[in-house]
Phi, psi and omega in degrees: 000139177296136172072005173234167184247013175311130182286154180286325184225124181224167173288317175229132168251126176253122181262109178117124188245027169288197178301322184283319183298316184288322186292327172287320167306321173310300187299322173294313176300318176296343177270004181078019176271141180275124187218140174230138184251118183256109176250129187288333185278130181296324183221147181305134180218143183293131178222148185310116186202154175304142175228331184271150181192146172288180185303332187298339181287333184292312180300322173292326174297317177304316184288330174289330177129002183289137174286163174306320181298318178300308189296328172295330175287321201268342187238142183239131179299135174239119194292325188195161160254122174281111176270124185235141181253156169308327180278357174105008176283146182225115182246117188261113183264122183255000181046036171100352185290332177302329182264016176105344187282174176293148186286170171285171182221155171242129186273153166264101184289335182287351174255321185292309179309305177296332173296321171301311181296314178303309182299328168302318180293317177307314179301333178122359179287147171265123181250120178253119177265154176073029176241122175255122173279120181255334179224151168223111181270116179249013183255003187259027186090301174227142186299135175245126184260130172270124184235152172225143168231183174294345180265350177144199188237164176187191179224155177226138182247146181201160181287318186223129170263128176244130172271113171235035187241043165084188189294336181240066189287132170297327177296317185287329174293311182301320186286346187065038176248347181294133169226161179287156172300148172279348173282154175312153183291133179235158177237133176260137170234145184201142182195180187237145176238140174299148186244111179286346183292155172307162190268015177292163186291146189221139184289152165283156176233140175232105194240117179275145176216171187299119173083006184176187175210165180221133169252137181239105182242122176299136182230165177304161172084029177055045183227158162232142178278133179248127179236124189232132173245123181243130184268198184306317192295344183259000191302310180296316182292317177304322178292320180289309193270337191083168195283326181295309182296321179295309179307311187298323182287328178293318181284330178299325183281350174287119179284150175288152178229185180287336179252354167224108180285001174058033181282352171293340180304321188262009183288147177305137176286128181271344184201157181298159170295119184260136182242159175221119181204130002278144182292118169099162178182175179213160181228153180276333177215157185248001173189165186186193195291106180093347190224149169222164182227134179228166181058216181297337181296337179283356176131137177218120185270295186196147182279004189294308189282349175080186173064032176287328179289313182302311179299316176307315174298317177302316182298328177291331182287312174300318175298316177302319180296312185286327183290324182290319186293317176296325180276328176288333176222083181310329180282354170252020188295318181298319172305317176300320182294319179301319177298317178295310179308310179299323179301316175294317181299312184294317185294327196235005184299316190283325175299318179299317183298315179299319176300319184289329180288328175295325180287328182292323176288322175302320184295346185230089187313314188293321178285330179296308184306309177308305180295320186300312183296314178291331170299318177301318189263012185230084191309317180296319180290311179307313170302318175305308184299321177299314177291331170297311185294321186275011184056026186265341164224160187302146186293343177305328184297334188267350174260002184297132179305329185281317175299312176303329179289311187295330181286315188272336187298143174300000000 
């Protein structure tokens, strides 16, 4: 390719240089696999992405290889997530911190993502920025990627192409496994505001309103991340007013509380509003002959239940092991791909079912209000829900009929 140093042939080509792509590149490069990461953005910039997570993501990042010093820079402790309903119910989820565990965190993605990219380079991976993968040919025996940069076009051949390029992955589309979300079409908006509050640990807030919800999560650098999800009822208003004005109005409507004076509402905007539409997607398979999917490319439902970051990192761990097996024994590549697909299904099937249950309640405001009020007044149930939502215990706990009865019984 004119003007680039991209290798002509590699073992593994990863499309997407975000958290999942770089974490996978670290694991593969450390195993001696020749891997190149292709990222379309010339330099890091904010885009709608997860920032709030339970403590399990910190453990996953340690397994990738980030140092404690780096983790201290990229993560801000968050004592709890306060779930707030239109009717005034407040359920404070601590994700195990009440029992002495580590707290949830808010991530500074502008520091975390570059740190993972640097770790991938240190491990021996090649990271190419400003490269847009326009086509993925999976019918040529080995994948062939058609690429474009500001200097021209070219191709890259590989043994395995990995889609780490989000919910609308070019690799998933080429494999014919991409499908639209089953939820009504939604739009995600996200940006940061300067936070004038003192720097001590502060709760995050997840506030449900008519037709959507807003999450406010403190992150390093005296900022809060604002994440907004809007359903179909907001489509016309969003089209008329635009993303920036719509987001500003929603933020202004977030009330101050005794524990949060909401002075961050008037903070200076730190970056433009980033949008994601349509929000979410799904796939019928997660791997196949010559291709793998990781991160949000394996399917993304909705950010309400959280742990997209943790799921992304788990997918890279499982994929790394399967890809190594496929490269070591090419005759077993199909079996390795199928094993990865089954492993992801087993790992997250119950959490997906729980997420659908939550969406069913969100679609019925009276039912959601009822459940939230019981969650707020039943400490044991609330503690279990926090552990389930944070992937700290198996999601089957949240689907157990006894737990559901304890949550929903009058």
